[in-house]
MARVOVO-72501 format. One record per residue (C-alpha): residue in one letter; x, y, z; residue number from 1. Coordinates in steps of 0.25 Angstrom, whole numbers, plus 2048, in hexadecimal, padded with zeros to 3 digits. Last residue first. Example, Ala and Ser with C-alpha at 12.3 -4.5 7.8 and 13.67 -1.06 7.14 Angstrom:
% MARVOVO-72501
{node s {837 7FC 81D} 2};
{node a {831 7EE 81F} 1};
END
This chain:
% MARVOVO-72501
{node r {71A C36 B3A} 572};
{node e {729 C38 B39} 571};
{node v {730 C2E B30} 570};
{node a {738 C24 B38} 569};
{node e {72E C19 B36} 568};
{node l {731 C1B B27} 567};
{node r {740 C19 B29} 566};
{node t {73E C0D B32} 565};
{node l {735 C06 B28} 564};
{node a {73E C09 B1D} 563};
{node i {74A C02 B24} 562};
{node r {742 BF6 B27} 561};
{node i {73E BF5 B19} 560};
{node p {74C BF7 B14} 559};
{node v {750 BEB B1E} 558};
{node l {746 BE1 B1A} 557};
{node t {748 BE0 B0B} 556};
{node v {757 BE1 B0B} 555};
{node i {758 BD7 B16} 554};
{node l {74F BCD B0F} 553};
{node c {756 BCF B02} 552};
{node l {764 BCC B08} 551};
{node l {75E BC0 B0F} 550};
{node a {759 BBA B02} 549};
{node a {767 BBC AFC} 548};
{node a {76E BB6 B08} 547};
{node g {764 BAA B07} 546};
{node f {766 BA8 AF8} 545};
{node g {775 BA8 AFA} 544};
{node l {776 BA0 B07} 543};
{node v {76B B95 B02} 542};
{node m {772 B94 AF5} 541};
{node e {780 B92 AFA} 540};
{node t {77B B88 B04} 539};
{node p {773 B80 AF9} 538};
{node d {780 B7E AF1} 537};
{node a {77C B7B AE3} 536};
{node t {77D B6D ADE} 535};
{node t {784 B69 AD0} 534};
{node g {77F B67 AC2} 533};
{node f {788 B71 ABB} 532};
{node a {77D B7B AB7} 531};
{node q {774 B78 AC3} 530};
{node a {77F B7A ACD} 529};
{node s {784 B87 AC6} 528};
{node l {776 B8C AC6} 527};
{node y {775 B89 AD5} 526};
{node s {783 B8F AD9} 525};
{node y {781 B9B AD1} 524};
{node v {773 B9E AD8} 523};
{node p {77A B9B AE5} 522};
{node r {785 BA5 AE2} 521};
{node a {77D BB0 ADC} 520};
{node e {772 BB1 AE7} 519};
{node l {77B BBA AF0} 518};
{node i {780 BC2 AE5} 517};
{node i {772 BC5 ADF} 516};
{node v {76C BC9 AEC} 515};
{node g {778 BD2 AEF} 514};
{node a {777 BD9 AE1} 513};
{node i {768 BDB AE3} 512};
{node v {76A BE1 AF1} 511};
{node g {776 BEA AEC} 510};
{node i {76D BEF AE0} 509};
{node s {762 BF2 AE9} 508};
{node a {76B BFB AF2} 507};
{node m {770 C03 AE6} 506};
{node m {761 C05 AE1} 505};
{node y {75D C09 AEF} 504};
{node l {768 C13 AF1} 503};
{node l {764 C19 AE3} 502};
{node g {756 C1A AE8} 501};
{node g {75A C21 AF5} 500};
{node f {762 C2B AED} 499};
{node s {756 C2F AE5} 498};
{node t {752 C29 AD7} 497};
{node p {748 C1F ADD} 496};
{node i {740 C2C AE2} 495};
{node q {73F C33 AD5} 494};
{node a {735 C2A ACE} 493};
{node a {72B C2D ADA} 492};
{node n {72A C3B AD6} 491};
{node e {725 C45 AE1} 490};
{node t {731 C43 AE9} 489};
{node e {730 C4A AF7} 488};
{node f {730 C3D AFF} 487};
{node q {73D C37 AF9} 486};
{node p {740 C2C B03} 485};
{node f {74E C27 B05} 484};
{node l {74D C1D B11} 483};
{node t {73F C19 B0D} 482};
{node g {742 C16 AFE} 481};
{node f {74E C0F B02} 480};
{node g {746 C05 B0B} 479};
{node i {73B C04 B01} 478};
{node a {744 C01 AF6} 477};
{node m {74C BF7 AFE} 476};
{node a {73F BF0 B01} 475};
{node a {73C BEF AF2} 474};
{node l {74A BEA AEF} 473};
{node a {749 BDF AFA} 472};
{node l {73C BD9 AF6} 471};
{node t {740 BD9 AE8} 470};
{node l {74D BD3 AEA} 469};
{node l {746 BC7 AF2} 468};
{node t {73C BC5 AE7} 467};
{node i {747 BC6 ADC} 466};
{node t {750 BBB AE4} 465};
{node g {744 BB2 AE5} 464};
{node l {740 BB3 AD7} 463};
{node s {74E BB1 AD2} 462};
{node v {752 BA6 ADB} 461};
{node i {745 B9E AD8} 460};
{node v {746 BA0 AC9} 459};
{node m {755 B9D AC9} 458};
{node f {753 B8F AD0} 457};
{node s {748 B8C AC6} 456};
{node s {751 B8E ABA} 455};
{node v {751 B99 AB0} 454};
{node q {748 B9A AA4} 453};
{node l {74D BA8 AA0} 452};
{node l {740 BAD A9C} 451};
{node h {739 BA7 AA8} 450};
{node n {744 BAD AB1} 449};
{node t {742 BBA AAB} 448};
{node v {733 BB9 AAE} 447};
{node g {734 BB5 ABC} 446};
{node v {73F BC0 ABF} 445};
{node i {736 BCB ABA} 444};
{node g {729 BC6 AC0} 443};
{node l {72F BC4 ACD} 442};
{node a {735 BD2 ACD} 441};
{node l {728 BD8 AC8} 440};
{node v {720 BD1 AD3} 439};
{node l {72A BD5 ADE} 438};
{node l {729 BE4 AD9} 437};
{node p {71A BE3 ADA} 436};
{node a {71A BDE AE8} 435};
{node t {726 BE7 AED} 434};
{node g {720 BF5 AEA} 433};
{node v {713 BF3 AF1} 432};
{node w {71A BEA AFB} 431};
{node y {724 BF5 B00} 430};
{node k {71B C00 B00} 429};
{node a {711 BF8 B09} 428};
{node w {71C BF4 B11} 427};
{node l {720 C02 B14} 426};
{node l {712 C07 B18} 425};
{node d {710 BFB B21} 424};
{node r {71D BFD B28} 423};
{node v {71A C0C B2A} 422};
{node c {70E C08 B33} 421};
{node m {702 C10 B31} 420};
{node p {6FD C19 B3D} 419};
{node s {6FD C25 B33} 418};
{node s {707 C30 B34} 417};
{node r {712 C28 B2D} 416};
{node l {708 C27 B21} 415};
{node l {705 C36 B21} 414};
{node w {714 C39 B22} 413};
{node l {717 C30 B16} 412};
{node t {70C C38 B0E} 411};
{node r {717 C42 B0C} 410};
{node g {71E C3A B02} 409};
{node e {719 C2C B01} 408};
{node l {720 C2A AF4} 407};
{node s {72D C2A AFC} 406};
{node v {729 C1C B02} 405};
{node a {726 C15 AF5} 404};
{node p {732 C1C AED} 403};
{node f {73B C0F AEE} 402};
{node i {730 C05 AEA} 401};
{node f {72C C0A ADC} 400};
{node r {739 C0F AD5} 399};
{node a {744 C09 ADE} 398};
{node a {73C BFC ADE} 397};
{node i {73C BFC ACF} 396};
{node s {74B BFE ACF} 395};
{node a {74D BF3 AD9} 394};
{node l {745 BE9 AD1} 393};
{node v {74D BEC AC5} 392};
{node f {75A BEA ACD} 391};
{node g {755 BDD AD2} 390};
{node a {751 BD8 AC4} 389};
{node l {75F BDB ABF} 388};
{node a {765 BD4 ACB} 387};
{node l {75C BC8 AC9} 386};
{node n {761 BC7 ABB} 385};
{node l {76D BC1 AC0} 384};
{node f {765 BB5 AC5} 383};
{node p {75E BB4 AB7} 382};
{node v {76B BB4 AB0} 381};
{node i {771 BA9 AB9} 380};
{node n {766 B9F AB4} 379};
{node v {769 B9F AA5} 378};
{node l {778 BA0 AA7} 377};
{node f {778 B94 AB0} 376};
{node f {770 B8B AA7} 375};
{node t {779 B8F A9B} 374};
{node i {778 B98 A8F} 373};
{node g {784 B94 A85} 372};
{node p {77A B91 A7A} 371};
{node g {76D B98 A7A} 370};
{node r {764 B9F A84} 369};
{node l {767 BA9 A8E} 368};
{node p {768 BB5 A84} 367};
{node l {760 BBF A8D} 366};
{node f {754 BC3 A84} 365};
{node k {749 BC0 A8E} 364};
{node i {750 BC7 A99} 363};
{node n {750 BD4 A91} 362};
{node y {741 BD3 A8F} 361};
{node v {73F BD0 A9E} 360};
{node y {746 BDE AA1} 359};
{node v {73F BE5 A96} 358};
{node v {732 BE0 A9B} 357};
{node v {735 BE4 AA9} 356};
{node l {73A BF2 AA4} 355};
{node v {72C BF4 A9D} 354};
{node g {725 BF0 AA9} 353};
{node l {72D BFA AB2} 352};
{node l {72A C05 AA8} 351};
{node i {71B C02 AA9} 350};
{node l {71C C01 AB8} 349};
{node q {722 C0F AB9} 348};
{node s {714 C14 AB6} 347};
{node w {710 C10 AC4} 346};
{node q {719 C1A ACA} 345};
{node t {719 C27 AC1} 344};
{node t {70A C25 AC1} 343};
{node d {708 C26 AD0} 342};
{node r {6FA C21 AD4} 341};
{node f {6FF C13 AD2} 340};
{node f {70A C13 ADD} 339};
{node v {701 C1B AE7} 338};
{node r {6F6 C11 AE5} 337};
{node i {6FF C05 AE8} 336};
{node e {705 C0B AF4} 335};
{node k {6F8 C0E AFA} 334};
{node l {6F2 C00 AF7} 333};
{node l {6FE BFA AFF} 332};
{node l {6FB C04 B0A} 331};
{node e {6EC C01 B0A} 330};
{node r {6EF BF2 B0B} 329};
{node r {6F9 BF4 B17} 328};
{node l {6EF BFD B1F} 327};
{node v {6E2 BF5 B1C} 326};
{node g {6E8 BE7 B1F} 325};
{node l {6F1 BDE B17} 324};
{node p {6E6 BD3 B14} 323};
{node a {6DE BDE B0C} 322};
{node l {6E9 BDF B01} 321};
{node v {6E2 BD7 AF7} 320};
{node r {6D4 BDD AFA} 319};
{node h {6D9 BEB AFA} 318};
{node p {6E1 BE9 AED} 317};
{node l {6D4 BE3 AE7} 316};
{node r {6CB BEF AEB} 315};
{node a {6CE BF7 ADE} 314};
{node l {6CA BEB AD6} 313};
{node s {6BD BEB ADD} 312};
{node g {6B9 BF8 AD7} 311};
{node w {6C3 BFF ACE} 310};
{node k {6BF C0D AD1} 309};
{node s {6C6 C18 AC9} 308};
{node v {6CC C25 ACF} 307};
{node q {6CF C2F AC4} 306};
{node r {6DA C38 AC7} 305};
{node h {6DA C46 AC1} 304};
{node a {6E8 C4C AC0} 303};
{node s {6EA C5A AC6} 302};
{node e {6EA C66 ABE} 301};
{node q {6F6 C6F AC0} 300};
{node a {6FD C69 AB4} 299};
{node r {6F1 C6E AAB} 298};
{node s {6F6 C7C AAD} 297};
{node f {704 C78 AAA} 296};
{node g {6FF C72 A9D} 295};
{node a {6F7 C7E A99} 294};
{node p {703 C87 A9B} 293};
{node y {70D C7D A95} 292};
{node g {706 C7B A88} 291};
{node r {709 C87 A7F} 290};
{node r {716 C8C A84} 289};
{node h {71B C7D A87} 288};
{node l {718 C79 A79} 287};
{node l {720 C85 A74} 286};
{node a {72C C81 A7D} 285};
{node g {72B C73 A79} 284};
{node l {72B C76 A6A} 283};
{node v {737 C80 A6C} 282};
{node l {73F C75 A74} 281};
{node v {73C C6A A6A} 280};
{node g {741 C73 A5F} 279};
{node g {74E C76 A66} 278};
{node m {751 C68 A6A} 277};
{node t {74E C63 A5C} 276};
{node s {758 C6E A57} 275};
{node w {762 C69 A61} 274};
{node l {762 C5B A5E} 273};
{node l {760 C5C A4F} 272};
{node y {76D C65 A4F} 271};
{node l {775 C5B A56} 270};
{node s {770 C50 A4C} 269};
{node l {774 C5A A41} 268};
{node w {782 C5C A47} 267};
{node p {785 C4D A45} 266};
{node i {792 C4D A4D} 265};
{node k {79D C45 A45} 264};
{node d {7A9 C44 A4F} 263};
{node t {7A6 C35 A53} 262};
{node l {7A2 C38 A61} 261};
{node a {79A C45 A5E} 260};
{node g {792 C3D A53} 259};
{node m {78E C33 A5D} 258};
{node v {789 C3E A66} 257};
{node v {782 C45 A5B} 256};
{node q {77C C39 A55} 255};
{node q {777 C34 A62} 254};
{node a {770 C42 A65} 253};
{node w {769 C41 A57} 252};
{node e {764 C33 A5A} 251};
{node s {75F C38 A68} 250};
{node p {758 C44 A62} 249};
{node l {74E C3A A5A} 248};
{node f {74C C3A A4B} 247};
{node p {756 C30 A48} 246};
{node s {752 C26 A52} 245};
{node t {75B C19 A53} 244};
{node p {763 C1F A47} 243};
{node t {767 C14 A3D} 242};
{node r {777 C11 A3D} 241};
{node l {776 C06 A48} 240};
{node l {76B BFF A40} 239};
{node a {773 C00 A33} 238};
{node i {77F BFA A3A} 237};
{node f {777 BEE A3E} 236};
{node e {770 BEC A31} 235};
{node v {77E BED A2A} 234};
{node l {784 BE3 A34} 233};
{node d {77A BD8 A2F} 232};
{node r {76D BD1 A33} 231};
{node f {76D BD7 A41} 230};
{node g {76E BCF A4E} 229};
{node e {77D BCD A4C} 228};
{node p {77E BDC A4F} 227};
{node r {77C BD9 A5E} 226};
{node a {77E BE6 A66} 225};
{node l {773 BED A5F} 224};
{node q {76A BE2 A63} 223};
{node e {76B BE7 A71} 222};
{node p {761 BF2 A6D} 221};
{node r {755 BE8 A6F} 220};
{node l {74A BF0 A69} 219};
{node l {741 BEA A74} 218};
{node r {749 BF0 A7F} 217};
{node f {749 BFE A79} 216};
{node l {73A BFD A77} 215};
{node l {737 BF8 A85} 214};
{node v {740 C03 A8C} 213};
{node l {739 C0E A83} 212};
{node g {72B C09 A86} 211};
{node g {72E C09 A95} 210};
{node a {733 C17 A94} 209};
{node a {727 C1B A8C} 208};
{node l {71D C14 A95} 207};
{node v {724 C1A AA1} 206};
{node a {723 C28 A9B} 205};
{node i {715 C27 A97} 204};
{node v {710 C22 AA4} 203};
{node s {717 C2D AAB} 202};
{node l {712 C37 AA1} 201};
{node i {704 C33 AA4} 200};
{node d {705 C34 AB3} 199};
{node r {70C C42 AB2} 198};
{node t {702 C46 AA8} 197};
{node r {6F7 C44 AB2} 196};
{node r {6FD C4E ABC} 195};
{node a {700 C57 AB0} 194};
{node p {6F1 C57 AAB} 193};
{node f {6F0 C51 A9D} 192};
{node v {6F0 C57 A8F} 191};
{node n {6F8 C64 A92} 190};
{node v {702 C5C A9B} 189};
{node l {704 C52 A90} 188};
{node i {708 C5D A86} 187};
{node l {712 C63 A90} 186};
{node t {718 C55 A94} 185};
{node v {71B C53 A85} 184};
{node a {721 C60 A84} 183};
{node t {72A C5D A8F} 182};
{node g {72E C50 A8A} 181};
{node v {732 C56 A7C} 180};
{node t {73B C61 A84} 179};
{node v {742 C56 A8C} 178};
{node p {743 C4D A7F} 177};
{node i {74A C58 A78} 176};
{node m {752 C5E A83} 175};
{node i {75A C51 A85} 174};
{node l {75F C4F A77} 173};
{node p {761 C5E A76} 172};
{node l {76B C5E A82} 171};
{node m {771 C50 A7F} 170};
{node t {777 C54 A72} 169};
{node a {77E C61 A75} 168};
{node v {783 C5B A82} 167};
{node v {788 C4E A7B} 166};
{node i {78F C57 A71} 165};
{node v {796 C5F A7C} 164};
{node p {79A C52 A83} 163};
{node f {7A1 C4E A76} 162};
{node g {7AA C5A A75} 161};
{node v {7B5 C55 A7D} 160};
{node g {7B6 C48 A75} 159};
{node g {7AC C3D A72} 158};
{node d {7B7 C32 A72} 157};
{node y {7AD C26 A6E} 156};
{node v {7AE C1F A7B} 155};
{node l {7AF C2B A84} 154};
{node g {7A4 C33 A7E} 153};
{node y {79A C28 A7C} 152};
{node a {79D C23 A8B} 151};
{node m {79B C31 A90} 150};
{node f {78F C33 A88} 149};
{node l {788 C28 A8F} 148};
{node p {78E C2B A9D} 147};
{node v {787 C39 A9C} 146};
{node s {77A C34 A96} 145};
{node v {775 C2E AA3} 144};
{node l {776 C3B AAA} 143};
{node l {770 C43 A9F} 142};
{node v {764 C39 A9F} 141};
{node m {762 C3A AAE} 140};
{node w {762 C4A AAD} 139};
{node s {758 C4A AA1} 138};
{node s {74A C4B AA8} 137};
{node a {74D C55 AB3} 136};
{node v {757 C5E AAB} 135};
{node f {74E C5F A9F} 134};
{node t {741 C61 AA7} 133};
{node e {747 C6D AAE} 132};
{node l {74D C72 AA1} 131};
{node l {73F C71 A9B} 130};
{node k {739 C78 AA8} 129};
{node a {742 C84 AA6} 128};
{node g {740 C85 A97} 127};
{node y {731 C84 A98} 126};
{node l {731 C8F AA3} 125};
{node r {73B C98 A9B} 124};
{node l {732 C96 A8F} 123};
{node w {725 C9A A97} 122};
{node d {72B CA7 A9C} 121};
{node v {72A CA7 AAB} 120};
{node p {721 CB2 AB2} 119};
{node a {71E CA8 ABD} 118};
{node a {711 CA0 ABE} 117};
{node v {717 C94 AB6} 116};
{node l {724 C95 ABE} 115};
{node t {71D C95 ACC} 114};
{node d {713 C8A ACA} 113};
{node l {71E C82 AC2} 112};
{node d {727 C81 ACE} 111};
{node r {720 C74 AD4} 110};
{node a {723 C6C AC7} 109};
{node l {716 C65 AC1} 108};
{node f {715 C6B AB3} 107};
{node f {722 C6E AAC} 106};
{node s {72C C67 AB5} 105};
{node s {724 C5B AB9} 104};
{node l {71E C58 AAC} 103};
{node a {72B C5B AA5} 102};
{node t {732 C4F AAD} 101};
{node i {728 C45 AA8} 100};
{node v {729 C48 A99} 99};
{node s {738 C4B A9B} 98};
{node s {73B C3D AA0} 97};
{node l {734 C36 A95} 96};
{node l {73B C3F A8A} 95};
{node l {749 C3D A92} 94};
{node l {747 C2E A92} 93};
{node s {745 C2E A83} 92};
{node t {750 C37 A81} 91};
{node f {75A C2F A89} 90};
{node g {756 C22 A82} 89};
{node l {758 C28 A74} 88};
{node l {766 C2D A79} 87};
{node g {769 C1F A7E} 86};
{node l {765 C18 A71} 85};
{node g {76D C22 A69} 84};
{node l {779 C20 A71} 83};
{node l {778 C11 A6E} 82};
{node k {776 C13 A5F} 81};
{node g {782 C1C A5F} 80};
{node a {78B C12 A66} 79};
{node m {786 C07 A5C} 78};
{node l {789 C10 A50} 77};
{node e {797 C13 A56} 76};
{node g {79A C04 A57} 75};
{node i {794 C00 A49} 74};
{node e {7A0 C02 A40} 73};
{node q {7AB BFD A49} 72};
{node v {7A8 BF7 A57} 71};
{node g {7B2 BFD A61} 70};
{node r {7AA C09 A64} 69};
{node f {79E C00 A67} 68};
{node y {7A6 BF9 A72} 67};
{node t {7AB C06 A78} 66};
{node l {79C C0B A78} 65};
{node l {798 BFF A80} 64};
{node r {7A3 C00 A8A} 63};
{node a {7A0 C0F A8B} 62};
{node l {791 C0D A8D} 61};
{node v {793 C03 A98} 60};
{node g {79D C0B A9F} 59};
{node f {796 C18 A9E} 58};
{node i {789 C13 AA3} 57};
{node f {790 C0C AAF} 56};
{node a {798 C18 AB2} 55};
{node w {78C C21 AB2} 54};
{node f {785 C18 ABB} 53};
{node l {791 C17 AC4} 52};
{node l {792 C27 AC4} 51};
{node g {783 C28 AC7} 50};
{node t {784 C1E AD3} 49};
{node l {790 C25 AD9} 48};
{node a {78A C33 AD7} 47};
{node l {77D C2E ADE} 46};
{node i {784 C28 AE9} 45};
{node a {78D C34 AEC} 44};
{node v {781 C3D AEB} 43};
{node r {77A C35 AF5} 42};
{node a {785 C34 AFE} 41};
{node g {787 C43 AFE} 40};
{node k {778 C46 B00} 39};
{node g {778 C3D B0D} 38};
{node r {771 C48 B15} 37};
{node t {76D C54 B0D} 36};
{node q {775 C61 B09} 35};
{node a {76D C67 AFE} 34};
{node t {776 C6B AF2} 33};
{node a {76F C62 AE8} 32};
{node r {761 C65 AED} 31};
{node a {764 C74 AED} 30};
{node r {76A C74 ADF} 29};
{node a {75E C6D AD9} 28};
{node t {755 C77 AE0} 27};
{node l {75D C82 ADB} 26};
{node w {75D C7D ACD} 25};
{node k {74E C7B ACD} 24};
{node p {74C C89 AD2} 23};
{node l {755 C8F AC7} 22};
{node l {74E C89 ABB} 21};
{node l {745 C94 ABA} 20};
{node h {751 C9E ABB} 19};
{node l {758 C97 AB0} 18};
{node l {74D C99 AA6} 17};
{node p {74C CA8 AA9} 16};
{node p {742 CAF AB2} 15};
{node d {738 CB8 AAB} 14};
{node p {734 CC3 AB6} 13};
{node l {728 CCB AB2} 12};
{node r {72B CD9 AAD} 11};
{node e {723 CE4 AB3} 10};
{node q {71C CED AAA} 9};
{node r {71D CFB AAD} 8};
{node a {710 D02 AAC} 7};
{node p {70E D0A AA0} 6};
{node v {70E D19 AA3} 5};
{node a {701 D20 AA0} 4};
{node e {702 D2B A96} 3};
{node p {701 D39 A9B} 2};
{node m {6F4 D41 A99} 1};
END
């Protein structure tokens, strides 16, 4: 009997790593080459803004490093300490960013259903998603690091080979926190459902970022620029020579870069960087092979939400807002509920609170007491501080008020199909964002005025100005957010970084500058009159403050009117 011929086994396709990344590349290329209306102007504005940002960072660092290089004995040590702090901040931000990004790229991306079911080797899938996480979480750090290393290379004459050393240093320095962040996300997803893990990671990331900012400020790094605060020069030099974090990759990278600038490259530090990256990649791959199937399966589970009943406390907002009528009351309550349902939204309040504490802390330590500090100087600083407070409020409005219309997404069609007036919807969004922003603005200005012990005139001017600025900046945020909506965006944090968000911030800076310029003359006249015992011109004060108030009124009403016209033009 003839032997049976074994059936020919078909070899399943096993696509290479670059093939798995090809759809992402084609999508990015299609978006970049798509011909849309106004694309050239947007690219030009973004490029100009980026170049100005690079030039500003480069100019500040180059001037500072030139000063350090002129200081004998300790100048190089101070430059190295500054670089080490910068790289430590980069790695901390990368770790937080990669934890959040890995959740989407490894567990919630739309292409995972096809890739996981396809005959793709687990190691290639891990490498493709790791590279995707690497690019998505590190592009901002890479852009910021370019002027940083340019300043170091030019001031310290790094030479032609310096960029090669920088690339060889930054590659492992970035890959290490990205891989560690991916592993942390994998562990958390195996413990919690992925939908719930997103909420937990958002809170953890914001808490960690806030803690880093607060810790950095409490350390008061400006003391390094004041050697007289130390007991002797030996103690100061010993502090500079001591590594900030000898067991962290950022310290090894700092030693390599500074060594390349002084022709004494510590090859051991470079070896530690690459060997640590290799070890972390191997451990991350093994953890992925063991835990990813179970984690991906859990990622398909939906998060369970528990609805709690607060009794009479839950009915309190209804009673407070009852005079507004049923429609306006429910619209306001809808905006509040939507905000607190999204963890990525309300968790930003934690970081906001930390930044406010740091802001007030800096005001407290301003050297406005002692010999040489006049009445004029004590009162002019709070007035100039209004510009900084206005910029902070504009940034908050860009994050929370600008995306308000875009977050409606496809439900905007449902709202437009109802017999509801668009005016009520827009004003509900405006006041839900403006009311807490106004409370924050008055609190910041009031506390800082109390700490600085300014005159009653400056208290009235600062509180009135910040109130009008808050109303105007919030209205501009609603107006620009309606003119440049992003209805298809799933992440609210991406909306303020769009082209419309950039235009809003530029316009906000112009309005803040206009208000400060219009009020500068009457404030200067009044403070000069108080300092020298003369009388201020009342006509000049009325014209200056009246023009500033009129500018804020126009900036408040016109954007709201434009937003109403834009929303009414949307088809029902």
